[in-house]
PyMOL commands that place a pseudoatom at each C-alpha (Angstrom):
pseudoatom trace, name=CA, resn=UNK, resi=1, chain=A, elem=C, hetatm=0, pos=[35.652, 13.715, 12.737]
pseudoatom trace, name=CA, resn=UNK, resi=2, chain=A, elem=C, hetatm=0, pos=[35.226, 10.190, 12.967]
pseudoatom trace, name=CA, resn=UNK, resi=3, chain=A, elem=C, hetatm=0, pos=[36.360, 8.178, 9.587]
pseudoatom trace, name=CA, resn=UNK, resi=4, chain=A, elem=C, hetatm=0, pos=[32.603, 7.261, 9.547]
pseudoatom trace, name=CA, resn=UNK, resi=5, chain=A, elem=C, hetatm=0, pos=[31.468, 11.026, 9.522]
pseudoatom trace, name=CA, resn=UNK, resi=6, chain=A, elem=C, hetatm=0, pos=[28.687, 9.880, 11.827]
pseudoatom trace, name=CA, resn=UNK, resi=7, chain=A, elem=C, hetatm=0, pos=[29.876, 11.491, 14.881]
pseudoatom trace, name=CA, resn=UNK, resi=8, chain=A, elem=C, hetatm=0, pos=[29.208, 8.777, 17.372]
pseudoatom trace, name=CA, resn=UNK, resi=9, chain=A, elem=C, hetatm=0, pos=[25.537, 7.757, 16.092]
pseudoatom trace, name=CA, resn=UNK, resi=10, chain=A, elem=C, hetatm=0, pos=[25.071, 4.877, 14.561]
pseudoatom trace, name=CA, resn=UNK, resi=11, chain=A, elem=C, hetatm=0, pos=[23.277, 5.365, 11.273]
pseudoatom trace, name=CA, resn=UNK, resi=12, chain=A, elem=C, hetatm=0, pos=[19.400, 4.491, 11.071]
pseudoatom trace, name=CA, resn=UNK, resi=13, chain=A, elem=C, hetatm=0, pos=[18.605, 2.325, 7.860]
pseudoatom trace, name=CA, resn=UNK, resi=14, chain=A, elem=C, hetatm=0, pos=[15.495, 2.460, 6.725]
pseudoatom trace, name=CA, resn=UNK, resi=15, chain=A, elem=C, hetatm=0, pos=[13.742, -1.045, 6.055]
pseudoatom trace, name=CA, resn=UNK, resi=16, chain=A, elem=C, hetatm=0, pos=[13.312, -2.060, 2.696]
pseudoatom trace, name=CA, resn=UNK, resi=17, chain=A, elem=C, hetatm=0, pos=[10.031, -3.783, 3.382]
pseudoatom trace, name=CA, resn=UNK, resi=18, chain=A, elem=C, hetatm=0, pos=[8.662, -0.546, 4.454]
pseudoatom trace, name=CA, resn=UNK, resi=19, chain=A, elem=C, hetatm=0, pos=[9.778, 1.177, 1.323]
pseudoatom trace, name=CA, resn=UNK, resi=20, chain=A, elem=C, hetatm=0, pos=[8.061, -1.982, -0.664]
pseudoatom trace, name=CA, resn=UNK, resi=21, chain=A, elem=C, hetatm=0, pos=[4.753, -1.737, 1.117]
pseudoatom trace, name=CA, resn=UNK, resi=22, chain=A, elem=C, hetatm=0, pos=[4.378, 2.174, 0.107]
pseudoatom trace, name=CA, resn=UNK, resi=23, chain=A, elem=C, hetatm=0, pos=[5.235, 1.522, -3.084]
pseudoatom trace, name=CA, resn=UNK, resi=24, chain=A, elem=C, hetatm=0, pos=[2.807, -1.533, -3.429]
pseudoatom trace, name=CA, resn=UNK, resi=25, chain=A, elem=C, hetatm=0, pos=[0.258, 0.563, -1.411]
pseudoatom trace, name=CA, resn=UNK, resi=26, chain=A, elem=C, hetatm=0, pos=[0.351, 3.586, -4.110]
pseudoatom trace, name=CA, resn=UNK, resi=27, chain=A, elem=C, hetatm=0, pos=[-0.101, 1.074, -6.618]
pseudoatom trace, name=CA, resn=UNK, resi=28, chain=A, elem=C, hetatm=0, pos=[-3.080, -0.605, -5.253]
pseudoatom trace, name=CA, resn=UNK, resi=29, chain=A, elem=C, hetatm=0, pos=[-5.170, 2.357, -5.217]
pseudoatom trace, name=CA, resn=UNK, resi=30, chain=A, elem=C, hetatm=0, pos=[-3.878, 3.748, -8.449]
pseudoatom trace, name=CA, resn=UNK, resi=31, chain=A, elem=C, hetatm=0, pos=[-4.438, 0.131, -9.873]
pseudoatom trace, name=CA, resn=UNK, resi=32, chain=A, elem=C, hetatm=0, pos=[-8.266, 0.092, -8.189]
pseudoatom trace, name=CA, resn=UNK, resi=33, chain=A, elem=C, hetatm=0, pos=[-10.159, 0.845, -11.116]
pseudoatom trace, name=CA, resn=UNK, resi=34, chain=A, elem=C, hetatm=0, pos=[-8.649, -2.411, -12.695]
pseudoatom trace, name=CA, resn=UNK, resi=35, chain=A, elem=C, hetatm=0, pos=[-9.288, -4.386, -9.760]
pseudoatom trace, name=CA, resn=UNK, resi=36, chain=A, elem=C, hetatm=0, pos=[-5.793, -5.187, -9.052]
pseudoatom trace, name=CA, resn=UNK, resi=37, chain=A, elem=C, hetatm=0, pos=[-6.005, -3.628, -6.055]
pseudoatom trace, name=CA, resn=UNK, resi=38, chain=A, elem=C, hetatm=0, pos=[-7.780, -7.049, -4.658]
pseudoatom trace, name=CA, resn=UNK, resi=39, chain=A, elem=C, hetatm=0, pos=[-4.539, -8.737, -5.001]
pseudoatom trace, name=CA, resn=UNK, resi=40, chain=A, elem=C, hetatm=0, pos=[-2.009, -5.501, -4.152]
pseudoatom trace, name=CA, resn=UNK, resi=41, chain=A, elem=C, hetatm=0, pos=[-3.958, -4.204, -1.333]
pseudoatom trace, name=CA, resn=UNK, resi=42, chain=A, elem=C, hetatm=0, pos=[-3.491, -7.171, 1.058]
pseudoatom trace, name=CA, resn=UNK, resi=43, chain=A, elem=C, hetatm=0, pos=[0.349, -7.883, -0.134]
pseudoatom trace, name=CA, resn=UNK, resi=44, chain=A, elem=C, hetatm=0, pos=[0.631, -3.850, 1.140]
pseudoatom trace, name=CA, resn=UNK, resi=45, chain=A, elem=C, hetatm=0, pos=[-1.045, -4.469, 4.221]
pseudoatom trace, name=CA, resn=UNK, resi=46, chain=A, elem=C, hetatm=0, pos=[0.855, -7.589, 5.283]
pseudoatom trace, name=CA, resn=UNK, resi=47, chain=A, elem=C, hetatm=0, pos=[4.052, -5.768, 3.962]
pseudoatom trace, name=CA, resn=UNK, resi=48, chain=A, elem=C, hetatm=0, pos=[3.242, -2.865, 6.153]
pseudoatom trace, name=CA, resn=UNK, resi=49, chain=A, elem=C, hetatm=0, pos=[2.299, -5.228, 9.265]
pseudoatom trace, name=CA, resn=UNK, resi=50, chain=A, elem=C, hetatm=0, pos=[5.201, -6.821, 9.089]
pseudoatom trace, name=CA, resn=UNK, resi=51, chain=A, elem=C, hetatm=0, pos=[7.909, -4.020, 8.527]
pseudoatom trace, name=CA, resn=UNK, resi=52, chain=A, elem=C, hetatm=0, pos=[6.054, -2.012, 11.400]
pseudoatom trace, name=CA, resn=UNK, resi=53, chain=A, elem=C, hetatm=0, pos=[6.985, -4.923, 13.593]
pseudoatom trace, name=CA, resn=UNK, resi=54, chain=A, elem=C, hetatm=0, pos=[10.172, -5.000, 12.530]
pseudoatom trace, name=CA, resn=UNK, resi=55, chain=A, elem=C, hetatm=0, pos=[11.281, -1.632, 13.237]
pseudoatom trace, name=CA, resn=UNK, resi=56, chain=A, elem=C, hetatm=0, pos=[9.212, -1.481, 16.634]
pseudoatom trace, name=CA, resn=UNK, resi=57, chain=A, elem=C, hetatm=0, pos=[11.693, -4.529, 17.586]
pseudoatom trace, name=CA, resn=UNK, resi=58, chain=A, elem=C, hetatm=0, pos=[14.764, -3.233, 16.199]
pseudoatom trace, name=CA, resn=UNK, resi=59, chain=A, elem=C, hetatm=0, pos=[15.708, -1.292, 18.876]
pseudoatom trace, name=CA, resn=UNK, resi=60, chain=A, elem=C, hetatm=0, pos=[16.409, 1.864, 17.084]
pseudoatom trace, name=CA, resn=UNK, resi=61, chain=A, elem=C, hetatm=0, pos=[18.683, 0.429, 14.217]
pseudoatom trace, name=CA, resn=UNK, resi=62, chain=A, elem=C, hetatm=0, pos=[15.679, 0.102, 11.765]
pseudoatom trace, name=CA, resn=UNK, resi=63, chain=A, elem=C, hetatm=0, pos=[13.401, 3.496, 10.657]
pseudoatom trace, name=CA, resn=UNK, resi=64, chain=A, elem=C, hetatm=0, pos=[10.649, 3.630, 8.019]
pseudoatom trace, name=CA, resn=UNK, resi=65, chain=A, elem=C, hetatm=0, pos=[7.951, 2.924, 10.925]
pseudoatom trace, name=CA, resn=UNK, resi=66, chain=A, elem=C, hetatm=0, pos=[6.092, 5.699, 9.127]
pseudoatom trace, name=CA, resn=UNK, resi=67, chain=A, elem=C, hetatm=0, pos=[6.056, 4.533, 5.753]
pseudoatom trace, name=CA, resn=UNK, resi=68, chain=A, elem=C, hetatm=0, pos=[5.265, 1.176, 6.458]
pseudoatom trace, name=CA, resn=UNK, resi=69, chain=A, elem=C, hetatm=0, pos=[1.972, 2.314, 8.431]
pseudoatom trace, name=CA, resn=UNK, resi=70, chain=A, elem=C, hetatm=0, pos=[1.541, 4.366, 5.021]
pseudoatom trace, name=CA, resn=UNK, resi=71, chain=A, elem=C, hetatm=0, pos=[1.759, 1.514, 2.835]
pseudoatom trace, name=CA, resn=UNK, resi=72, chain=A, elem=C, hetatm=0, pos=[-0.699, -0.495, 5.053]
pseudoatom trace, name=CA, resn=UNK, resi=73, chain=A, elem=C, hetatm=0, pos=[-3.456, 2.005, 4.827]
pseudoatom trace, name=CA, resn=UNK, resi=74, chain=A, elem=C, hetatm=0, pos=[-2.771, 2.851, 1.586]
pseudoatom trace, name=CA, resn=UNK, resi=75, chain=A, elem=C, hetatm=0, pos=[-2.955, -0.983, 1.269]
pseudoatom trace, name=CA, resn=UNK, resi=76, chain=A, elem=C, hetatm=0, pos=[-6.736, -1.308, 2.885]
pseudoatom trace, name=CA, resn=UNK, resi=77, chain=A, elem=C, hetatm=0, pos=[-7.726, 1.850, 0.922]
pseudoatom trace, name=CA, resn=UNK, resi=78, chain=A, elem=C, hetatm=0, pos=[-6.891, -0.096, -2.536]
pseudoatom trace, name=CA, resn=UNK, resi=79, chain=A, elem=C, hetatm=0, pos=[-8.271, -3.127, -1.497]
pseudoatom trace, name=CA, resn=UNK, resi=80, chain=A, elem=C, hetatm=0, pos=[-11.753, -1.081, -0.428]
pseudoatom trace, name=CA, resn=UNK, resi=81, chain=A, elem=C, hetatm=0, pos=[-11.943, 0.507, -3.655]
pseudoatom trace, name=CA, resn=UNK, resi=82, chain=A, elem=C, hetatm=0, pos=[-10.880, -2.305, -5.558]
pseudoatom trace, name=CA, resn=UNK, resi=83, chain=A, elem=C, hetatm=0, pos=[-14.255, -4.083, -3.963]
pseudoatom trace, name=CA, resn=UNK, resi=84, chain=A, elem=C, hetatm=0, pos=[-16.354, -1.347, -4.325]
pseudoatom trace, name=CA, resn=UNK, resi=85, chain=A, elem=C, hetatm=0, pos=[-15.278, -0.910, -7.841]
pseudoatom trace, name=CA, resn=UNK, resi=86, chain=A, elem=C, hetatm=0, pos=[-16.122, -4.414, -8.761]
pseudoatom trace, name=CA, resn=UNK, resi=87, chain=A, elem=C, hetatm=0, pos=[-19.426, -4.667, -7.334]
pseudoatom trace, name=CA, resn=UNK, resi=88, chain=A, elem=C, hetatm=0, pos=[-20.583, -1.010, -9.231]
pseudoatom trace, name=CA, resn=UNK, resi=89, chain=A, elem=C, hetatm=0, pos=[-19.463, -2.495, -12.415]
pseudoatom trace, name=CA, resn=UNK, resi=90, chain=A, elem=C, hetatm=0, pos=[-20.745, -5.910, -11.562]
pseudoatom trace, name=CA, resn=UNK, resi=91, chain=A, elem=C, hetatm=0, pos=[-24.148, -4.689, -10.834]
pseudoatom trace, name=CA, resn=UNK, resi=92, chain=A, elem=C, hetatm=0, pos=[-24.348, -2.748, -14.537]
pseudoatom trace, name=CA, resn=UNK, resi=93, chain=A, elem=C, hetatm=0, pos=[-24.410, 0.748, -13.262]
pseudoatom trace, name=CA, resn=UNK, resi=94, chain=A, elem=C, hetatm=0, pos=[-22.209, 1.823, -16.172]
pseudoatom trace, name=CA, resn=UNK, resi=95, chain=A, elem=C, hetatm=0, pos=[-23.898, -0.027, -18.612]
pseudoatom trace, name=CA, resn=UNK, resi=96, chain=A, elem=C, hetatm=0, pos=[-22.895, 0.829, -22.325]
pseudoatom trace, name=CA, resn=UNK, resi=97, chain=A, elem=C, hetatm=0, pos=[-26.028, 0.515, -24.076]
pseudoatom trace, name=CA, resn=UNK, resi=98, chain=A, elem=C, hetatm=0, pos=[-27.679, 3.476, -25.584]
pseudoatom trace, name=CA, resn=UNK, resi=99, chain=A, elem=C, hetatm=0, pos=[-30.893, 1.449, -27.038]
pseudoatom trace, name=CA, resn=UNK, resi=100, chain=A, elem=C, hetatm=0, pos=[-34.372, 2.852, -26.451]
pseudoatom trace, name=CA, resn=UNK, resi=101, chain=A, elem=C, hetatm=0, pos=[-36.916, 0.533, -25.821]
pseudoatom trace, name=CA, resn=UNK, resi=102, chain=A, elem=C, hetatm=0, pos=[-39.016, -0.336, -28.630]
pseudoatom trace, name=CA, resn=UNK, resi=103, chain=A, elem=C, hetatm=0, pos=[-42.931, -0.357, -28.040]
for i in range(1, 103): cmd.bond("trace and resi %d" % i, "trace and resi %d" % (i + 1))
show_as sticks, trace
zoom trace
């Protein structure tokens, strides 16, 4: 067995940006109700896109392409949910007024 224990294969490390894109993408979906997905969503999408490009051009030395794509998709979903939530709240659909009209 070689000293490194890899049997002649180079170890593939996961791109840190892919992990970050996944975490930020999850946060953008979870925090979309507070409209934080408007900022977190594009951040995750951009990070996922850049990471996917880095993985593709690394020649097999970087892994995490799937994590990057999932982070990108979750970022877009979180952004869309936040925008929809913003317009639902702004339209007054959830008006807390329970007053009855006076004659």
